[in-house]
PDB file as gemmi writes it, atoms N, CA and C in Angstrom:
CRYST1    1.000    1.000    1.000  90.00  90.00  90.00 P 1                      
ATOM      1  N   UNK A   1       2.715  -7.538 -12.478  1.00  0.00           N  
ATOM      2  CA  UNK A   1       3.318  -7.802 -13.809  1.00  0.00           C  
ATOM      3  C   UNK A   1       3.790  -6.407 -14.167  1.00  0.00           C  
ATOM      4  N   UNK A   2       2.473  -5.371 -14.313  1.00  0.00           N  
ATOM      5  CA  UNK A   2       2.976  -4.066 -14.640  1.00  0.00           C  
ATOM      6  C   UNK A   2       3.707  -3.224 -13.835  1.00  0.00           C  
ATOM      7  N   UNK A   3       3.909  -3.458 -12.320  1.00  0.00           N  
ATOM      8  CA  UNK A   3       4.899  -3.039 -12.113  1.00  0.00           C  
ATOM      9  C   UNK A   3       6.087  -2.871 -12.121  1.00  0.00           C  
ATOM     10  N   UNK A   4       6.601  -3.798 -12.968  1.00  0.00           N  
ATOM     11  CA  UNK A   4       8.097  -3.846 -13.389  1.00  0.00           C  
ATOM     12  C   UNK A   4       7.937  -3.386 -14.695  1.00  0.00           C  
ATOM     13  N   UNK A   5       6.962  -2.832 -15.188  1.00  0.00           N  
ATOM     14  CA  UNK A   5       7.105  -2.012 -16.696  1.00  0.00           C  
ATOM     15  C   UNK A   5       6.738  -0.459 -16.480  1.00  0.00           C  
ATOM     16  N   UNK A   6       7.102   0.093 -15.142  1.00  0.00           N  
ATOM     17  CA  UNK A   6       6.699   1.406 -15.296  1.00  0.00           C  
ATOM     18  C   UNK A   6       6.936   1.767 -13.860  1.00  0.00           C  
ATOM     19  N   UNK A   7       7.069   3.268 -13.815  1.00  0.00           N  
ATOM     20  CA  UNK A   7       7.594   4.196 -12.469  1.00  0.00           C  
ATOM     21  C   UNK A   7       5.947   4.163 -12.138  1.00  0.00           C  
ATOM     22  N   UNK A   8       6.069   3.977 -10.694  1.00  0.00           N  
ATOM     23  CA  UNK A   8       4.722   4.302 -10.154  1.00  0.00           C  
ATOM     24  C   UNK A   8       5.086   5.505  -8.598  1.00  0.00           C  
ATOM     25  N   UNK A   9       4.291   6.313  -8.427  1.00  0.00           N  
ATOM     26  CA  UNK A   9       4.196   7.002  -7.317  1.00  0.00           C  
ATOM     27  C   UNK A   9       3.890   6.137  -6.044  1.00  0.00           C  
ATOM     28  N   UNK A  10       3.097   5.367  -6.231  1.00  0.00           N  
ATOM     29  CA  UNK A  10       2.121   4.963  -5.034  1.00  0.00           C  
ATOM     30  C   UNK A  10       1.642   3.703  -5.543  1.00  0.00           C  
ATOM     31  N   UNK A  11       1.288   2.489  -4.900  1.00  0.00           N  
ATOM     32  CA  UNK A  11       0.534   1.176  -5.134  1.00  0.00           C  
ATOM     33  C   UNK A  11      -0.435   1.227  -4.227  1.00  0.00           C  
ATOM     34  N   UNK A  12      -1.851   1.285  -4.570  1.00  0.00           N  
ATOM     35  CA  UNK A  12      -2.896   1.120  -3.785  1.00  0.00           C  
ATOM     36  C   UNK A  12      -3.558  -0.542  -4.251  1.00  0.00           C  
ATOM     37  N   UNK A  13      -3.722  -1.155  -3.181  1.00  0.00           N  
ATOM     38  CA  UNK A  13      -3.976  -2.857  -3.406  1.00  0.00           C  
ATOM     39  C   UNK A  13      -4.611  -3.214  -2.436  1.00  0.00           C  
ATOM     40  N   UNK A  14      -5.831  -4.217  -2.671  1.00  0.00           N  
ATOM     41  CA  UNK A  14      -6.510  -4.637  -1.918  1.00  0.00           C  
ATOM     42  C   UNK A  14      -5.812  -5.641  -1.062  1.00  0.00           C  
ATOM     43  N   UNK A  15      -6.015  -6.132   0.215  1.00  0.00           N  
ATOM     44  CA  UNK A  15      -5.207  -7.045   0.939  1.00  0.00           C  
ATOM     45  C   UNK A  15      -5.569  -8.530   0.519  1.00  0.00           C  
ATOM     46  N   UNK A  16      -6.813  -8.686   0.241  1.00  0.00           N  
ATOM     47  CA  UNK A  16      -7.461 -10.196  -0.213  1.00  0.00           C  
ATOM     48  C   UNK A  16      -7.633 -10.161  -1.586  1.00  0.00           C  
ATOM     49  N   UNK A  17      -6.735 -10.682  -2.752  1.00  0.00           N  
ATOM     50  CA  UNK A  17      -7.094 -10.746  -4.030  1.00  0.00           C  
ATOM     51  C   UNK A  17      -6.702 -12.379  -4.251  1.00  0.00           C  
ATOM     52  N   UNK A  18      -7.362 -12.727  -5.322  1.00  0.00           N  
ATOM     53  CA  UNK A  18      -6.950 -14.060  -5.695  1.00  0.00           C  
ATOM     54  C   UNK A  18      -5.648 -14.214  -6.556  1.00  0.00           C  
ATOM     55  N   UNK A  19      -5.173 -15.063  -6.312  1.00  0.00           N  
ATOM     56  CA  UNK A  19      -3.851 -15.321  -7.070  1.00  0.00           C  
ATOM     57  C   UNK A  19      -2.448 -14.804  -6.390  1.00  0.00           C  
ATOM     58  N   UNK A  20      -2.490 -13.245  -6.092  1.00  0.00           N  
ATOM     59  CA  UNK A  20      -1.455 -12.510  -5.401  1.00  0.00           C  
ATOM     60  C   UNK A  20      -2.114 -11.925  -4.361  1.00  0.00           C  
ATOM     61  N   UNK A  21      -2.177 -12.262  -3.230  1.00  0.00           N  
ATOM     62  CA  UNK A  21      -2.582 -11.533  -1.979  1.00  0.00           C  
ATOM     63  C   UNK A  21      -1.661 -10.168  -1.668  1.00  0.00           C  
ATOM     64  N   UNK A  22      -2.413  -9.252  -0.943  1.00  0.00           N  
ATOM     65  CA  UNK A  22      -1.570  -8.116  -0.654  1.00  0.00           C  
ATOM     66  C   UNK A  22      -0.386  -8.254   0.228  1.00  0.00           C  
ATOM     67  N   UNK A  23      -0.576  -9.008   0.953  1.00  0.00           N  
ATOM     68  CA  UNK A  23       0.646  -9.084   1.923  1.00  0.00           C  
ATOM     69  C   UNK A  23       2.141  -9.716   1.128  1.00  0.00           C  
ATOM     70  N   UNK A  24       1.973 -10.678   0.199  1.00  0.00           N  
ATOM     71  CA  UNK A  24       2.805 -11.025  -0.962  1.00  0.00           C  
ATOM     72  C   UNK A  24       3.403 -10.167  -1.590  1.00  0.00           C  
ATOM     73  N   UNK A  25       2.122  -9.295  -2.240  1.00  0.00           N  
ATOM     74  CA  UNK A  25       2.794  -8.324  -3.211  1.00  0.00           C  
ATOM     75  C   UNK A  25       3.644  -7.400  -2.265  1.00  0.00           C  
ATOM     76  N   UNK A  26       3.164  -7.008  -1.046  1.00  0.00           N  
ATOM     77  CA  UNK A  26       4.365  -6.031  -0.328  1.00  0.00           C  
ATOM     78  C   UNK A  26       5.531  -6.809  -0.029  1.00  0.00           C  
ATOM     79  N   UNK A  27       5.718  -7.693   0.085  1.00  0.00           N  
ATOM     80  CA  UNK A  27       6.829  -8.609   0.345  1.00  0.00           C  
ATOM     81  C   UNK A  27       7.708  -8.554  -1.216  1.00  0.00           C  
ATOM     82  N   UNK A  28       6.727  -8.776  -2.115  1.00  0.00           N  
ATOM     83  CA  UNK A  28       7.514  -8.681  -3.663  1.00  0.00           C  
ATOM     84  C   UNK A  28       8.070  -7.395  -3.965  1.00  0.00           C  
ATOM     85  N   UNK A  29       7.677  -6.178  -3.447  1.00  0.00           N  
ATOM     86  CA  UNK A  29       8.012  -4.978  -3.714  1.00  0.00           C  
ATOM     87  C   UNK A  29       9.360  -4.688  -2.768  1.00  0.00           C  
ATOM     88  N   UNK A  30       8.908  -5.317  -1.797  1.00  0.00           N  
ATOM     89  CA  UNK A  30      10.294  -4.953  -0.491  1.00  0.00           C  
ATOM     90  C   UNK A  30      11.572  -5.634  -0.961  1.00  0.00           C  
ATOM     91  N   UNK A  31      11.195  -6.926  -1.371  1.00  0.00           N  
ATOM     92  CA  UNK A  31      12.695  -7.694  -1.708  1.00  0.00           C  
ATOM     93  C   UNK A  31      12.994  -7.465  -2.901  1.00  0.00           C  
ATOM     94  N   UNK A  32      12.354  -6.501  -4.019  1.00  0.00           N  
ATOM     95  CA  UNK A  32      12.878  -6.059  -5.227  1.00  0.00           C  
ATOM     96  C   UNK A  32      13.425  -4.789  -4.931  1.00  0.00           C  
ATOM     97  N   UNK A  33      13.510  -4.704  -3.721  1.00  0.00           N  
ATOM     98  CA  UNK A  33      14.245  -3.094  -3.533  1.00  0.00           C  
ATOM     99  C   UNK A  33      13.441  -1.734  -3.806  1.00  0.00           C  
ATOM    100  N   UNK A  34      12.220  -1.984  -4.106  1.00  0.00           N  
ATOM    101  CA  UNK A  34      11.228  -0.533  -4.598  1.00  0.00           C  
ATOM    102  C   UNK A  34      11.126   0.107  -3.672  1.00  0.00           C  
ATOM    103  N   UNK A  35      10.973   1.293  -3.460  1.00  0.00           N  
ATOM    104  CA  UNK A  35      10.704   2.254  -2.727  1.00  0.00           C  
ATOM    105  C   UNK A  35       9.386   2.681  -2.820  1.00  0.00           C  
ATOM    106  N   UNK A  36       8.401   2.338  -3.649  1.00  0.00           N  
ATOM    107  CA  UNK A  36       7.214   2.633  -3.875  1.00  0.00           C  
ATOM    108  C   UNK A  36       6.308   2.517  -2.695  1.00  0.00           C  
ATOM    109  N   UNK A  37       5.554   3.509  -2.297  1.00  0.00           N  
ATOM    110  CA  UNK A  37       4.681   3.268  -1.214  1.00  0.00           C  
ATOM    111  C   UNK A  37       3.358   2.463  -1.431  1.00  0.00           C  
ATOM    112  N   UNK A  38       2.996   1.503  -0.558  1.00  0.00           N  
ATOM    113  CA  UNK A  38       2.195   0.760  -0.752  1.00  0.00           C  
ATOM    114  C   UNK A  38       0.864   1.380   0.512  1.00  0.00           C  
ATOM    115  N   UNK A  39      -0.452   1.146   0.089  1.00  0.00           N  
ATOM    116  CA  UNK A  39      -1.419   1.730   0.787  1.00  0.00           C  
ATOM    117  C   UNK A  39      -2.388   0.516   0.264  1.00  0.00           C  
ATOM    118  N   UNK A  40      -2.964   0.026   1.668  1.00  0.00           N  
ATOM    119  CA  UNK A  40      -3.715  -1.368   1.537  1.00  0.00           C  
ATOM    120  C   UNK A  40      -5.496  -0.650   1.739  1.00  0.00           C  
ATOM    121  N   UNK A  41      -6.410  -1.117   0.792  1.00  0.00           N  
ATOM    122  CA  UNK A  41      -7.590  -0.865   0.562  1.00  0.00           C  
ATOM    123  C   UNK A  41      -8.337  -2.189   1.228  1.00  0.00           C  
ATOM    124  N   UNK A  42      -9.025  -2.202   2.019  1.00  0.00           N  
ATOM    125  CA  UNK A  42      -9.393  -3.959   2.345  1.00  0.00           C  
ATOM    126  C   UNK A  42     -10.831  -3.942   3.318  1.00  0.00           C  
ATOM    127  N   UNK A  43     -11.300  -4.640   3.273  1.00  0.00           N  
ATOM    128  CA  UNK A  43     -12.528  -5.130   3.882  1.00  0.00           C  
ATOM    129  C   UNK A  43     -12.307  -5.383   5.394  1.00  0.00           C  
ATOM    130  N   UNK A  44     -11.016  -5.962   5.539  1.00  0.00           N  
ATOM    131  CA  UNK A  44     -10.658  -6.720   6.723  1.00  0.00           C  
ATOM    132  C   UNK A  44     -11.139  -5.659   7.958  1.00  0.00           C  
ATOM    133  N   UNK A  45     -11.260  -6.264   8.777  1.00  0.00           N  
ATOM    134  CA  UNK A  45     -11.873  -5.634   9.974  1.00  0.00           C  
ATOM    135  C   UNK A  45     -10.822  -5.835  11.380  1.00  0.00           C  
ATOM    136  N   UNK A  46      -9.867  -6.985  11.317  1.00  0.00           N  
ATOM    137  CA  UNK A  46      -9.207  -7.617  12.276  1.00  0.00           C  
ATOM    138  C   UNK A  46      -7.999  -6.588  12.245  1.00  0.00           C  
ATOM    139  N   UNK A  47      -7.993  -5.917  13.352  1.00  0.00           N  
ATOM    140  CA  UNK A  47      -6.701  -4.962  13.752  1.00  0.00           C  
ATOM    141  C   UNK A  47      -5.404  -5.801  13.820  1.00  0.00           C  
ATOM    142  N   UNK A  48      -5.226  -6.820  13.842  1.00  0.00           N  
ATOM    143  CA  UNK A  48      -4.112  -7.468  14.201  1.00  0.00           C  
ATOM    144  C   UNK A  48      -3.333  -7.530  12.743  1.00  0.00           C  
ATOM    145  N   UNK A  49      -4.319  -7.836  11.947  1.00  0.00           N  
ATOM    146  CA  UNK A  49      -4.061  -7.812  10.334  1.00  0.00           C  
ATOM    147  C   UNK A  49      -3.427  -6.272   9.928  1.00  0.00           C  
ATOM    148  N   UNK A  50      -4.222  -5.348  10.389  1.00  0.00           N  
ATOM    149  CA  UNK A  50      -3.614  -3.862  10.056  1.00  0.00           C  
ATOM    150  C   UNK A  50      -2.120  -3.595  10.630  1.00  0.00           C  
ATOM    151  N   UNK A  51      -1.825  -4.252  11.869  1.00  0.00           N  
ATOM    152  CA  UNK A  51      -0.596  -4.219  12.471  1.00  0.00           C  
ATOM    153  C   UNK A  51       0.226  -4.665  11.782  1.00  0.00           C  
ATOM    154  N   UNK A  52      -0.078  -5.971  11.409  1.00  0.00           N  
ATOM    155  CA  UNK A  52       0.913  -7.038  10.785  1.00  0.00           C  
ATOM    156  C   UNK A  52       1.143  -6.210   9.319  1.00  0.00           C  
ATOM    157  N   UNK A  53       0.068  -5.365   8.676  1.00  0.00           N  
ATOM    158  CA  UNK A  53       0.520  -4.967   7.322  1.00  0.00           C  
ATOM    159  C   UNK A  53       1.246  -3.662   7.593  1.00  0.00           C  
ATOM    160  N   UNK A  54       1.262  -3.095   8.571  1.00  0.00           N  
ATOM    161  CA  UNK A  54       1.906  -1.665   8.723  1.00  0.00           C  
ATOM    162  C   UNK A  54       3.453  -1.900   9.129  1.00  0.00           C  
ATOM    163  N   UNK A  55       3.412  -3.104  10.090  1.00  0.00           N  
ATOM    164  CA  UNK A  55       4.651  -3.679  10.461  1.00  0.00           C  
ATOM    165  C   UNK A  55       5.377  -4.040   9.115  1.00  0.00           C  
ATOM    166  N   UNK A  56       5.098  -4.527   8.358  1.00  0.00           N  
ATOM    167  CA  UNK A  56       5.782  -5.182   7.304  1.00  0.00           C  
ATOM    168  C   UNK A  56       5.838  -4.086   6.282  1.00  0.00           C  
ATOM    169  N   UNK A  57       5.522  -3.042   6.535  1.00  0.00           N  
ATOM    170  CA  UNK A  57       5.924  -1.975   5.591  1.00  0.00           C  
ATOM    171  C   UNK A  57       5.032  -1.203   4.643  1.00  0.00           C  
ATOM    172  N   UNK A  58       3.664  -1.600   4.778  1.00  0.00           N  
ATOM    173  CA  UNK A  58       2.749  -0.939   4.257  1.00  0.00           C  
ATOM    174  C   UNK A  58       2.726   0.580   4.966  1.00  0.00           C  
ATOM    175  N   UNK A  59       2.429   1.578   4.302  1.00  0.00           N  
ATOM    176  CA  UNK A  59       2.431   3.086   4.757  1.00  0.00           C  
ATOM    177  C   UNK A  59       1.066   3.454   5.471  1.00  0.00           C  
ATOM    178  N   UNK A  60      -0.293   2.559   4.762  1.00  0.00           N  
ATOM    179  CA  UNK A  60      -1.519   2.937   5.268  1.00  0.00           C  
ATOM    180  C   UNK A  60      -2.242   1.842   5.002  1.00  0.00           C  
ATOM    181  N   UNK A  61      -3.345   1.878   5.874  1.00  0.00           N  
ATOM    182  CA  UNK A  61      -4.619   0.832   5.826  1.00  0.00           C  
ATOM    183  C   UNK A  61      -5.747   1.487   5.902  1.00  0.00           C  
ATOM    184  N   UNK A  62      -6.565   1.309   4.695  1.00  0.00           N  
ATOM    185  CA  UNK A  62      -7.762   1.905   4.575  1.00  0.00           C  
ATOM    186  C   UNK A  62      -8.676   1.063   4.727  1.00  0.00           C  
ATOM    187  N   UNK A  63     -10.085   1.113   5.240  1.00  0.00           N  
ATOM    188  CA  UNK A  63     -11.126   0.142   5.185  1.00  0.00           C  
ATOM    189  C   UNK A  63     -12.247   0.714   4.308  1.00  0.00           C  
ATOM    190  N   UNK A  64     -12.432  -0.389   3.673  1.00  0.00           N  
ATOM    191  CA  UNK A  64     -13.645  -0.074   2.629  1.00  0.00           C  
ATOM    192  C   UNK A  64     -14.958  -0.110   3.627  1.00  0.00           C  
ATOM    193  N   UNK A  65     -15.981   0.549   3.305  1.00  0.00           N  
ATOM    194  CA  UNK A  65     -16.067   1.331   2.170  1.00  0.00           C  
ATOM    195  C   UNK A  65     -15.227   2.655   2.402  1.00  0.00           C  
ATOM    196  N   UNK A  66     -14.917   3.153   1.099  1.00  0.00           N  
ATOM    197  CA  UNK A  66     -13.591   4.283   1.144  1.00  0.00           C  
ATOM    198  C   UNK A  66     -14.213   5.754   0.727  1.00  0.00           C  
ATOM    199  N   UNK A  67     -14.076   6.608   1.706  1.00  0.00           N  
ATOM    200  CA  UNK A  67     -14.645   8.101   1.376  1.00  0.00           C  
ATOM    201  C   UNK A  67     -13.768   8.566   0.253  1.00  0.00           C  
ATOM    202  N   UNK A  68     -13.842   8.995  -1.019  1.00  0.00           N  
ATOM    203  CA  UNK A  68     -13.006   9.168  -1.909  1.00  0.00           C  
ATOM    204  C   UNK A  68     -12.140  10.494  -1.708  1.00  0.00           C  
ATOM    205  N   UNK A  69     -12.488  11.454  -0.586  1.00  0.00           N  
ATOM    206  CA  UNK A  69     -11.823  12.530  -0.315  1.00  0.00           C  
ATOM    207  C   UNK A  69     -10.880  12.052   0.904  1.00  0.00           C  
ATOM    208  N   UNK A  70     -10.967  10.947   1.663  1.00  0.00           N  
ATOM    209  CA  UNK A  70     -10.070  10.791   2.596  1.00  0.00           C  
ATOM    210  C   UNK A  70      -8.875  10.031   1.824  1.00  0.00           C  
ATOM    211  N   UNK A  71      -9.564   8.997   0.790  1.00  0.00           N  
ATOM    212  CA  UNK A  71      -8.677   8.455  -0.110  1.00  0.00           C  
ATOM    213  C   UNK A  71      -7.652   9.102  -0.723  1.00  0.00           C  
ATOM    214  N   UNK A  72      -7.789  10.245  -0.950  1.00  0.00           N  
ATOM    215  CA  UNK A  72      -7.123  11.179  -1.951  1.00  0.00           C  
ATOM    216  C   UNK A  72      -6.091  11.911  -1.034  1.00  0.00           C  
ATOM    217  N   UNK A  73      -6.702  12.196   0.130  1.00  0.00           N  
ATOM    218  CA  UNK A  73      -5.894  13.088   1.395  1.00  0.00           C  
ATOM    219  C   UNK A  73      -4.761  11.919   1.750  1.00  0.00           C  
ATOM    220  N   UNK A  74      -4.989  10.619   1.865  1.00  0.00           N  
ATOM    221  CA  UNK A  74      -3.774   9.873   2.284  1.00  0.00           C  
ATOM    222  C   UNK A  74      -3.030   9.183   1.170  1.00  0.00           C  
ATOM    223  N   UNK A  75      -3.436   9.279  -0.154  1.00  0.00           N  
ATOM    224  CA  UNK A  75      -2.564   9.128  -1.086  1.00  0.00           C  
ATOM    225  C   UNK A  75      -1.859  10.117  -0.879  1.00  0.00           C  
ATOM    226  N   UNK A  76      -2.249  11.463  -1.350  1.00  0.00           N  
ATOM    227  CA  UNK A  76      -0.957  12.565  -1.383  1.00  0.00           C  
ATOM    228  C   UNK A  76      -0.153  12.481  -0.096  1.00  0.00           C  
ATOM    229  N   UNK A  77      -0.472  12.275   0.978  1.00  0.00           N  
ATOM    230  CA  UNK A  77       0.023  12.342   2.134  1.00  0.00           C  
ATOM    231  C   UNK A  77       1.075  11.128   2.038  1.00  0.00           C  
ATOM    232  N   UNK A  78       0.827  10.238   1.544  1.00  0.00           N  
ATOM    233  CA  UNK A  78       1.866   9.052   1.191  1.00  0.00           C  
ATOM    234  C   UNK A  78       2.771   9.417   0.293  1.00  0.00           C  
ATOM    235  N   UNK A  79       2.522  10.053  -0.736  1.00  0.00           N  
ATOM    236  CA  UNK A  79       3.263  10.283  -1.549  1.00  0.00           C  
ATOM    237  C   UNK A  79       4.348  11.558  -0.961  1.00  0.00           C  
ATOM    238  N   UNK A  80       3.784  12.414  -0.794  1.00  0.00           N  
ATOM    239  CA  UNK A  80       4.667  13.492   0.166  1.00  0.00           C  
ATOM    240  C   UNK A  80       5.579  12.848   0.986  1.00  0.00           C  
ATOM    241  N   UNK A  81       5.191  11.921   1.968  1.00  0.00           N  
ATOM    242  CA  UNK A  81       6.049  11.274   3.130  1.00  0.00           C  
ATOM    243  C   UNK A  81       7.285  10.559   2.202  1.00  0.00           C  
ATOM    244  N   UNK A  82       6.652  10.024   1.106  1.00  0.00           N  
ATOM    245  CA  UNK A  82       8.167   9.424   0.713  1.00  0.00           C  
ATOM    246  C   UNK A  82       9.129  10.188  -0.346  1.00  0.00           C  
ATOM    247  N   UNK A  83       8.550  11.073  -0.585  1.00  0.00           N  
ATOM    248  CA  UNK A  83       9.330  12.148  -1.393  1.00  0.00           C  
ATOM    249  C   UNK A  83      10.097  12.928  -0.210  1.00  0.00           C  
ATOM    250  N   UNK A  84       9.884  13.142   0.620  1.00  0.00           N  
ATOM    251  CA  UNK A  84      10.511  13.953   1.714  1.00  0.00           C  
ATOM    252  C   UNK A  84      11.692  12.902   2.303  1.00  0.00           C  
ATOM    253  N   UNK A  85      11.236  11.599   2.516  1.00  0.00           N  
ATOM    254  CA  UNK A  85      12.450  10.803   2.675  1.00  0.00           C  
ATOM    255  C   UNK A  85      13.558  10.603   2.032  1.00  0.00           C  
ATOM    256  N   UNK A  86      13.216  10.676   0.402  1.00  0.00           N  
ATOM    257  CA  UNK A  86      14.421  10.518  -0.895  1.00  0.00           C  
ATOM    258  C   UNK A  86      15.111  12.017  -0.844  1.00  0.00           C  
ATOM    259  N   UNK A  87      14.261  13.092  -0.646  1.00  0.00           N  
ATOM    260  CA  UNK A  87      14.900  14.493  -0.686  1.00  0.00           C  
ATOM    261  C   UNK A  87      16.108  14.711  -0.025  1.00  0.00           C  
TER     262      UNK A  87                                                      
END                                                                             
């Protein structure tokens, strides 16, 4: 719900959440025409799930536990990549 109320540079989401799963969130973002990039943070180990998430439109897939420096670098890269496409 917060997504519809503001401007975001990037979305970080767990893949497995109660109520609204990450793949459903990605589907909603894409179907709404949003160009905000989504990165999944997850404990999911299945590489097929990773492939499906990336094929569906996620820009990155980071497994937990997350190294803060790696997360920051990937967020920066994701935002830069999207800005380069828009420009």
